[in-house]
SERO-4910 file (N, C-alpha, C, O; in steps of 0.05 Angstrom, whole numbers):
BEGIN
 pado doro    nc1    nc2    nc3   cac1   cac2   cac3    cc1    cc2    cc3    oc1    oc2    oc3
  Unk    A   -263    283    163   -281    266    147   -264    253    125   -249    267    111
  Unk    A   -268    228    120   -255    214     99   -276    206     78   -294    190     84
  Unk    A   -273    216     54   -292    210     33   -277    205      7   -265    224     -4
  Unk    A   -276    181     -1   -262    174    -26   -277    154    -42   -297    142    -33
  Unk    A   -268    151    -66   -279    129    -83   -263    104    -76   -239    104    -80
  Unk    A   -276     85    -65   -262     62    -53   -254     41    -73   -256     17    -67
  Unk    A   -245     49    -96   -238     30   -117   -214     12   -110   -211    -10   -121
  Unk    A   -196     22    -93   -172      6    -85   -178    -17    -67   -161    -34    -62
  Unk    A   -203    -19    -57   -211    -42    -42   -214    -67    -60   -214    -90    -49
  Unk    A   -215    -63    -86   -219    -86   -104   -193    -92   -119   -194   -109   -137
  Unk    A   -171    -80   -113   -146    -87   -125   -139   -115   -117   -142   -123    -94
  Unk    A   -130   -131   -136   -124   -159   -130   -103   -163   -109   -105   -181    -92
  Unk    A    -83   -145   -108    -62   -148    -88    -73   -142    -60    -65   -155    -40
  Unk    A    -91   -123    -57   -103   -117    -32   -121   -140    -23   -121   -148      1
  Unk    A   -136   -151    -42   -153   -174    -35   -137   -198    -26   -145   -213     -8
  Unk    A   -113   -201    -37    -95   -223    -28    -86   -218      0    -86   -237     17
  Unk    A    -78   -193      7    -69   -187     34    -93   -191     53    -89   -203     74
  Unk    A   -116   -182     46   -140   -185     63   -146   -215     68   -152   -222     91
  Unk    A   -143   -231     48   -149   -260     50   -128   -273     68   -135   -289     85
  Unk    A   -102   -267     64    -81   -279     80    -85   -272    110    -82   -289    127
  Unk    A    -93   -247    115    -97   -239    143   -122   -252    155   -121   -263    177
  Unk    A   -144   -251    140   -170   -262    150   -168   -292    154   -182   -303    172
  Unk    A   -153   -306    138   -150   -335    141   -129   -343    162   -125   -366    167
  Unk    A   -115   -323    173    -95   -328    193    -69   -340    184    -54   -351    200
  Unk    A    -64   -339    158    -40   -352    147    -14   -339    156      7   -352    156
  Unk    A    -16   -314    165      8   -300    174      9   -299    205     28   -289    216
  Unk    A    -12   -309    218    -14   -307    247    -21   -278    254    -28   -262    236
  Unk    A    -20   -271    280    -25   -244    287     -5   -225    273     19   -229    275
  Unk    A    -15   -205    260      2   -186    246     14   -166    266      0   -155    283
  Unk    A     40   -162    264     55   -144    282     65   -120    267     70    -99    280
  Unk    A     68   -122    240     77    -99    225     65   -100    197     65   -120    184
  Unk    A     54    -77    189     41    -75    162     52    -50    149     53    -28    161
  Unk    A     61    -52    125     71    -29    110     58    -29     82     57    -50     69
  Unk    A     48     -6     74     37     -4     47     47     22     34     50     43     47
  Unk    A     53     20      8     65     42     -7     48     48    -32     36     30    -43
  Unk    A     48     73    -39     39     81    -65     60    101    -75     56    126    -74
  Unk    A     82     90    -85    105    106    -93    105    110   -123     94     94   -139
  Unk    A    119    130   -131    123    136   -160    151    147   -164    164    156   -145
  Unk    A    160    147   -188    185    160   -194    178    185   -211    177    184   -236
  Unk    A    174    207   -197    167    233   -209    183    255   -195    172    271   -181
  Unk    A    210    255   -199    227    274   -184    223    303   -193    233    321   -179
  Unk    A    210    308   -215    206    335   -225    177    343   -222    159    328   -230
  Unk    A    172    367   -210    145    377   -206    132    381   -233    144    392   -252
  Unk    A    106    373   -236     91    377   -260     69    398   -255     62    404   -232
  Unk    A     58    408   -277     37    428   -275     10    414   -276     -4    415   -297
  Unk    A      2    402   -253    -24    389   -251    -38    398   -226    -25    410   -209
  Unk    A    -64    394   -224    -79    402   -200    -68    389   -175    -68    401   -153
  Unk    A    -59    364   -178    -49    350   -155    -24    363   -143    -19    361   -119
  Unk    A     -9    376   -160     16    388   -152     15    418   -149     35    431   -146
  Unk    A     -9    429   -150    -13    458   -146    -14    464   -116    -12    446   -100
  Unk    A    -18    489   -110    -20    497    -82    -49    502    -73    -53    515    -53
  Unk    A    -68    492    -88    -96    496    -81   -107    476    -61    -94    457    -53
  Unk    A   -131    482    -52   -144    464    -33   -148    436    -45   -155    434    -69
  Unk    A   -143    416    -29   -147    388    -39   -124    378    -56   -125    356    -66
  Unk    A   -103    394    -59    -81    385    -75    -61    370    -57    -64    370    -33
  Unk    A    -41    360    -69    -20    345    -54    -25    316    -54    -47    306    -57
  Unk    A     -3    301    -50     -4    272    -51    -19    260    -28    -30    238    -31
  Unk    A    -19    273     -5    -33    262     18    -63    261     12    -76    242     20
  Unk    A    -74    282      0   -103    281     -7   -108    264    -32   -130    254    -35
  Unk    A    -88    261    -49    -92    246    -74    -91    215    -69   -110    201    -75
  Unk    A    -68    206    -58    -64    177    -55    -68    168    -26    -74    145    -21
  Unk    A    -64    186     -7    -66    179     21    -92    166     29    -92    145     43
  Unk    A   -115    176     20   -140    164     28   -143    135     20   -156    119     34
  Unk    A   -131    127     -2   -132     99    -10   -117     81      9   -127     60     17
  Unk    A    -93     90     17    -77     74     36    -91     73     64    -91     53     77
  Unk    A   -101     96     72   -115     98     98   -140     79     97   -144     64    116
  Unk    A   -155     81     76   -180     64     74   -173     35     76   -186     20     90
  Unk    A   -153     26     61   -145     -2     61   -136    -11     89   -143    -32     98
  Unk    A   -120      6    102   -110     -1    129   -133     -2    149   -134    -20    165
  Unk    A   -151     17    148   -174     16    166   -192     -8    161   -203    -20    179
  Unk    A   -194    -16    135   -210    -39    128   -198    -64    140   -212    -82    149
  Unk    A   -171    -66    140   -158    -90    151   -157    -91    181   -161   -112    193
  Unk    A   -152    -67    194   -145    -67    222   -163    -50    240   -160    -50    264
  Unk    A   -181    -34    228   -198    -17    244   -184      9    252   -163     15    242
  Unk    A   -196     23    271   -186     49    280   -161     45    298   -161     27    315
  Unk    A   -140     60    293   -116     58    309   -119     73    336   -138     88    340
  Unk    A   -101     67    354   -100     81    380    -88    109    377    -95    127    391
  Unk    A    -69    112    358    -55    138    354    -45    139    325    -44    119    311
  Unk    A    -37    163    317    -27    168    290     -4    187    292     -5    207    306
  Unk    A     18    180    278     41    198    274     43    204    245     41    185    228
  Unk    A     47    229    238     48    236    209     72    253    203     79    271    218
  Unk    A     85    247    181    106    263    169     97    270    141     95    252    124
  Unk    A     93    295    135     83    303    109    101    326    101    106    345    116
  Unk    A    111    325     76    130    346     68    129    352     38    118    336     22
  Unk    A    141    374     30    147    381      3    176    375     -2    193    390      7
  Unk    A    182    353    -14    210    343    -17    223    352    -43    247    354    -44
  Unk    A    208    355    -64    219    362    -90    225    392    -93    210    408    -82
  Unk    A    246    398   -107    252    426   -113    229    439   -128    220    427   -148
  Unk    A    219    461   -119    197    475   -133    169    465   -126    150    473   -137
  Unk    A    167    446   -107    141    435    -99    124    457    -87    133    475    -73
  Unk    A     98    457    -95     78    476    -84     57    463    -66     41    476    -54
  Unk    A     59    436    -64     42    421    -46     57    397    -36     78    390    -47
  Unk    A     46    384    -16     60    361     -5     63    339    -27     45    334    -42
  Unk    A     87    327    -27     92    306    -47    104    281    -35    112    263    -49
  Unk    A    106    280     -9    116    257      5    104    255     32    100    275     46
  Unk    A     96    231     40     86    227     67     93    200     78     99    181     63
  Unk    A     93    199    104     96    174    119     77    176    143     82    192    161
  Unk    A     57    159    144     38    159    166     42    133    181     45    111    169
  Unk    A     43    134    207     45    110    224     20    109    241     15    126    257
  Unk    A      5     87    238    -18     82    254    -10     62    276      0     41    270
  Unk    A    -15     70    300     -7     54    324    -31     38    334    -52     49    341
  Unk    A    -27     12    335    -47     -7    346    -34    -21    369    -10    -20    373
  Unk    A    -51    -35    385    -40    -51    406    -23    -74    394    -35    -92    381
  Unk    A      2    -74    399     19    -96    389     25    -95    360     36   -115    349
  Unk    A     19    -74    346     24    -73    317     27    -44    308     15    -26    319
  Unk    A     43    -40    287     46    -15    273     38    -18    244     43    -39    232
  Unk    A     25      2    233     19      3    205     31     28    193     26     50    203
  Unk    A     48     25    173     63     48    161     53     51    133     54     33    117
  Unk    A     44     76    127     34     83    100     52    103     88     58    124    100
  Unk    A     62     98     63     83    115     52     77    122     23     66    105      8
  Unk    A     84    146     15     84    154    -13    108    172    -18    112    191     -3
  Unk    A    123    166    -38    146    181    -45    148    185    -76    140    167    -91
  Unk    A    157    209    -85    160    213   -113    188    205   -123    194    210   -147
  Unk    A    204    193   -106    232    187   -113    238    157   -115    261    150   -115
  Unk    A    217    141   -117    221    112   -117    220    101   -145    198     99   -157
  Unk    A    243     93   -156    243     80   -182    236     51   -178    242     39   -157
  Unk    A    224     38   -198    215     11   -197    238     -8   -191    261     -1   -198
  Unk    A    234    -31   -178    208    -41   -169    200    -28   -142    216    -27   -124
  Unk    A    176    -20   -141    165     -7   -117    152    -26    -98    137    -44   -107
  Unk    A    159    -23    -73    146    -40    -52    116    -31    -51    110     -8    -51
  Unk    A     99    -51    -50     70    -45    -48     60    -53    -20     47    -37     -7
  Unk    A     66    -78    -12     57    -87     14     80   -103     27     95   -118     14
  Unk    A     82    -99     53     99   -116     70     83   -122     95     76   -104    110
  Unk    A     77   -147    100     61   -155    123     78   -176    138     85   -197    128
  Unk    A     83   -170    163     98   -188    180     80   -198    203     70   -182    219
  Unk    A     77   -224    204     61   -236    225     77   -256    241    100   -262    234
  Unk    A     65   -266    262     79   -285    279     83   -312    265    100   -328    273
  Unk    A     67   -318    244     69   -344    230     80   -341    202     85   -362    189
  Unk    A     85   -317    192     95   -314    165     95   -285    156     86   -267    170
  Unk    A    106   -281    132    109   -255    120     98   -256     91     98   -276     78
  Unk    A     89   -232     83     81   -229     55     92   -202     45     88   -182     58
  Unk    A    107   -204     23    119   -180     11    111   -179    -18    114   -199    -32
  Unk    A    102   -156    -27     93   -153    -55    104   -128    -66    102   -106    -54
  Unk    A    116   -129    -90    126   -106   -105    109   -102   -129     99   -121   -141
  Unk    A    106    -77   -137     92    -70   -162     63    -64   -156     50    -78   -140
  Unk    A     52    -44   -171     24    -38   -168      6    -59   -182     15    -71   -201
  Unk    A    -18    -62   -171    -37    -79   -184    -42    -70   -212    -45    -46   -217
  Unk    A    -41    -88   -232    -43    -79   -260    -72    -73   -270    -75    -66   -294
  Unk    A    -92    -75   -253   -120    -72   -263   -125    -45   -275   -137    -43   -297
  Unk    A   -116    -23   -262   -122      4   -272   -110      8   -299   -123     19   -317
  Unk    A    -85      0   -302    -71      3   -328    -85    -13   -350    -87     -4   -373
  Unk    A    -94    -37   -343   -107    -54   -363   -134    -42   -371   -141    -43   -395
  Unk    A   -149    -30   -352   -174    -17   -360   -169      6   -379   -184     10   -398
  Unk    A   -148     22   -373   -141     44   -391   -134     35   -419   -138     50   -438
  Unk    A   -123     11   -421   -115      0   -447   -139    -13   -461   -137    -22   -483
  Unk    A   -162    -13   -448   -186    -24   -459   -190    -54   -455   -207    -67   -467
  Unk    A   -173    -66   -438   -176    -94   -432   -198    -98   -412   -199    -85   -391
  Unk    A   -217   -116   -418   -240   -121   -401   -233   -142   -380   -216   -159   -384
  Unk    A   -246   -141   -357   -239   -159   -335   -251   -187   -338   -267   -196   -322
  Unk    A   -242   -200   -359   -250   -228   -364   -227   -241   -380   -214   -227   -395
  Unk    A   -224   -265   -376   -204   -280   -391   -176   -280   -379   -171   -267   -358
  Unk    A   -158   -293   -393   -131   -298   -383   -114   -272   -382    -97   -269   -364
  Unk    A   -117   -254   -401   -101   -229   -401   -105   -213   -375    -86   -203   -364
  Unk    A   -130   -212   -366   -136   -196   -342   -122   -207   -318   -113   -192   -301
  Unk    A   -120   -234   -316   -109   -246   -292    -78   -249   -293    -66   -257   -273
  Unk    A    -66   -243   -316    -37   -247   -319    -22   -228   -301    -29   -204   -299
  Unk    A     -1   -238   -288     16   -222   -272     34   -205   -290     40   -213   -313
  Unk    A     43   -183   -280     62   -166   -296     90   -173   -288     95   -185   -266
  Unk    A    110   -167   -304    137   -173   -298    148   -157   -275    168   -164   -263
  Unk    A    135   -134   -269    144   -118   -246    130   -125   -220    135   -113   -199
  Unk    A    113   -146   -221    100   -155   -197    116   -178   -186    120   -199   -198
  Unk    A    126   -174   -162    141   -195   -148    128   -200   -121    122   -181   -107
  Unk    A    125   -225   -115    111   -233    -90    129   -253    -75    140   -271    -87
  Unk    A    131   -249    -49    144   -269    -32    126   -274     -8    120   -256      7
  Unk    A    117   -299     -5    101   -307     17    116   -329     32    123   -349     20
  Unk    A    120   -325     57    136   -343     73    120   -350     99    112   -332    113
  Unk    A    117   -375    104    105   -384    129    126   -399    144    141   -416    133
  Unk    A    128   -394    170    147   -409    186    135   -436    194    110   -438    196
  Unk    A    152   -454    197    143   -481    207    138   -479    237    151   -463    251
  Unk    A    120   -495    246    116   -497    275    142   -507    287    154   -526    277
  Unk    A    150   -495    309    176   -504    321    174   -533    331    153   -542    342
  Unk    A    194   -548    325    194   -576    334    202   -577    364    217   -560    373
  Unk    A    191   -596    378    196   -599    406    219   -619    410    220   -640    398
  Unk    A    238   -611    426    260   -628    432    252   -648    454    239   -640    474
  Unk    A    260   -672    451    254   -692    471    277   -692    491    301   -692    483
  Unk    A    270   -693    516    291   -694    537    303   -721    541    321   -724    557
***
């Protein structure tokens, strides 16, 4: 059973990916990669990093990545999972790589505690173009700072947000 607070469905970067895919700007998607990485190489004393039920990064951040992927592409044909305790002294899983297998496409979901910025957030490869985005959506941090979702400050990009959108040109036909 998957039960989460679906707040990551409203992240601006996810909505951008969803729009690019739904409008067909990338063509049929053949590879999708999403990350929720952090640079936390030292284990901390928090519930997420304890050895209790529901702890670990797969239960903490994994459901958000799974939910977004299922929202975009539906149920996969198969799933491959690598889940591990990678940090010295870890008491719960702190790194994962899930691969969702679809007909003609792979979706790779990753979380690592060893990724220093800039962190890859999305990589979408389609037959007509690619979309690559680095950096987490700034909405959560802005809400914590007391910034309300209105006005220019809310919409401003952060310096750690890098986006590359590339569409290929239709191949030209050679005349014989």
